N, C-alpha and C positions, 0 to 999 in steps of 0.2 A: 470451458474456462470457469473457474471458481474465483469470484472477486469478493473478498472480505472488505467490508466498509463500502459496499457498492450502492448505498442508498442516496448518496449526495456527494457533492464536491469532486475531488480527484477520482475517487473510486467509481462513482457513477459515470464520469467522463470516460474512464478507461474501459469500463464494462461496455459502453456504447461503441467505443473505438474497436474493441475486439469483436463485437457482434457485426459491425460494419465490414470487418475484414474476413468474416465468414464463420465465426465461432458461435456455438450455442453457449449461453452464459447463465450461471446461477449466481445471484447476488445475495450477500449475507449482511445482516446488520442486527443490532440489539433490539430495534423496534420496527414496527411495520411502516412507520412514517417514511414516505417517499420510495419505499421499495417497489410498490406496485407501479409507480410512474416509470421506474427504470425497466421493469419487466415489460410493460406495455410498449415502451420505445424499442426494446429489443425485438419484440414480436412484430412490430411494424416493419422491421428490416427483413422479415421473413425467416428469422432464426428462432430457435426455442429459447424462451426466457423463463426462468424459475426463480423463486426467492425462498429463503429460509431465515427465520428469526432465531438468532443464537447469540449468547454471550460467550465470545471466544476467549475470554479470560479464564473460563472454567473448562478444564480438560474433558470432563464428562460430556459437556455440551459440544465441544469440538469433535469428539469421537462420534456422537450422534449425528452431527451436521455432515461429516464426511460420509457416514453410512447412508444418509438420506440422499446426498449427491450421487452416490454410486447407484442407488435404486432408480434415481431419475435419469441418469446419463450413462451409467455403465462404466465410466472411466473419468479420470481427471487428467487432462493434458496440460493445463495451465493453471497456476495458482498466483493470484495477485493479492498481496497483503497491503491494504490501504487504510487500515484503521488507525485512528490517531486521537490524542488528547494533549492538551498543553496547560501548564500552570506556571505562572511567573510570580515571584515574591522575593523580597530581600532574604538572602540566604540564612541569616541568623534567626529569622522568624519563620523559615519555610515550614509549611504545614506537612507533617509526616504522612498523614492520611492522603493528602493530595499528591504527594510524591509517589506513594505506593500505587495510586490509581493510574498515574501517567506511566509508570514502569509496567504495570500490568497490561494496560491497553496497548502501549507502543512496543513493548519488547516481549513480555511473557506470552501474549496472544500470538505473536508472530512465531515464536518458538513452537507453540502448540500446533498451530496450523501447518507449519512446515513439517513437524514430526508426523502428524497423522495423514496429511495429504501426500507427504513424501513416501510414506509406506506404500500407498497405492501406486505412486509413480515408480518406485523400485520394483514392484511386482510387474508393472507394465514394461519396464526396461527403458522408459522414456518419459520426459516431462520438462516443463519450464516453470521455474519459480521466480517471481519478480517481487521483491520487497521494496516498499516505498519508504525511503529514508528522507533526508532533508540536507540542505547545505549546512544545517546545524550539526549534522553528524561529523563534520570536519572541523567545526569551529566552536569555541565556547561562547557564552553570552552571560552578561551580568543578570543576576536574579533568576538564573535558570539551572537549578540543581537536578532537574528531572528530564525535561524534553531533550536538550542537547545530549546528555549522557545516554538516554534511551536510544536515540538515533545512531549514536556511535556504536552502541551495542548491536543494533540492526545491521550496521555495516560489517562488523566482525562476525556476526552470526552468518551473514551471507557468504563471507569468504571461507569460513570454516566448513559450511555445508558444501560449497563448491569443491573444496578439496576432497571431502569424503565421498560425494556422490557423482563427481564429474565423470569418473570412469564407468559409471553405471547408467549413463545415458541421460542424466538430469543436469540441466543448466540452471544455476542459481545466481541471479544478478539483482541489482538494485537500481532504483532511480532516485536521484536527490534533487527535488525541485527547490526553487527559491520561493519567496513570498508570492503566493498565487491567490487570486480572488475567490476564496472559498470561505464557508461559514467559520472555520477555525481561526481565520485571520481578520475577520471583519472589524472587530473592535480595535485591533492594533492599527489597521490601515485607515480607519476612520479618523485617526489623529493626524492632522496635516503635517505636523513636525516630523512624526515618525515615518509617515509615508514619504516625505521629501528625503529623509535620511536613507531609506531603502532605495529610492530611485538614484540617489547619488552614488550608491555602491554598484549599480548595475550598468555596465557599459552600453547596453542596448536601450537604456533610459525608458523602460516600461516594466510594469509588473508582469508576472507570469499569467498566462491565460490557460483555461482548461484544455483547449485544443493543442497547446504546446506539448501535452503528454501523449497525444494520439500516436504520432510516429514512433517515439521511443518505446511505448508499451507494445505496439504491434511488432516492431523489430525484435524486441527481446522475447516475444512469445512465438515467433515464427522460425521457420527453417533458416532464415537469413542470418540468424545469430548462433548457429550451431557450434561455433568455435569460440564464442564469447562466454566466459565463465568466471565468476567471482569479481565481476566488475560493478562498480557503483557509478552510474552515468549521471553527472550533473546536468540538469536542465534548468539553467540559471541565468541565461543572457550574459554570461561572463562574470558573474558575481565573484 
C-alpha cells in the first residue's frame, strides 16, 4: 500500500489500519516530521514499513516517488490519497495564492498520484485506489472557495477514473469523513460554538474518530470490495 499524507491524522491512521490487515506500507509526506513514527508502528506489526519525502503537487517528484516505491516493493496494490489543506476567508477577499495552494494539495496532487500509480496498476492488471474526500465534497460552505470545490473535484475524478479503469481491474473509490479530530480541524473545533454546531448536525452526536476510518479503508482496499467502483462512502455519523 502507498499512503500519501501518511505522516499524521487520517493518513497515518489508515496506514496503520492497512498494515494491521496485512499490508506492507509506504507512507509519503512533504516533510520527515512524524513519518518515522508511522514507519516504526508499521514495523511493530511485523510488516514492512517505508517512508518517502515528496511534494506530490510536483509531477516530477510524483514520478520519482512512484519509481522509488517500485524499487522498494516491486508493485503497488493500494493507493490512498489522504493529503489535504484548507483555507477559509470571506469570498470577496479570498487570497488567490491560498486558493491555488488548496487546489494543488487537495486536487492536483490526487490527479498526479492517480496518474502515475495508476500506470503501475494498469500494467499489473489490478489495483485499489482510495481518494479521501469530505462531506464538503457534497455541500457548499460560506467563506470556502477552495476546500469544498477541491473535494467535489476529488469526487468527480474518482468517478471518472472508475469508469475508465474499472474494466481493467482497478477499483477507484473515495471516503468522505465528517469533522474528525485531526490537526487540520483543531483550530475550528476548539471554538465551542462551532463544535456545538457540528455536533448538532451529526445524528450520532459525536465527532469522527480516527478509528472510524479503519473498517472503511480496509474494506475498500480488500477483495471484499471487488464490485464496488466509483463510490464515495460517507463516514459521517449520518451528517
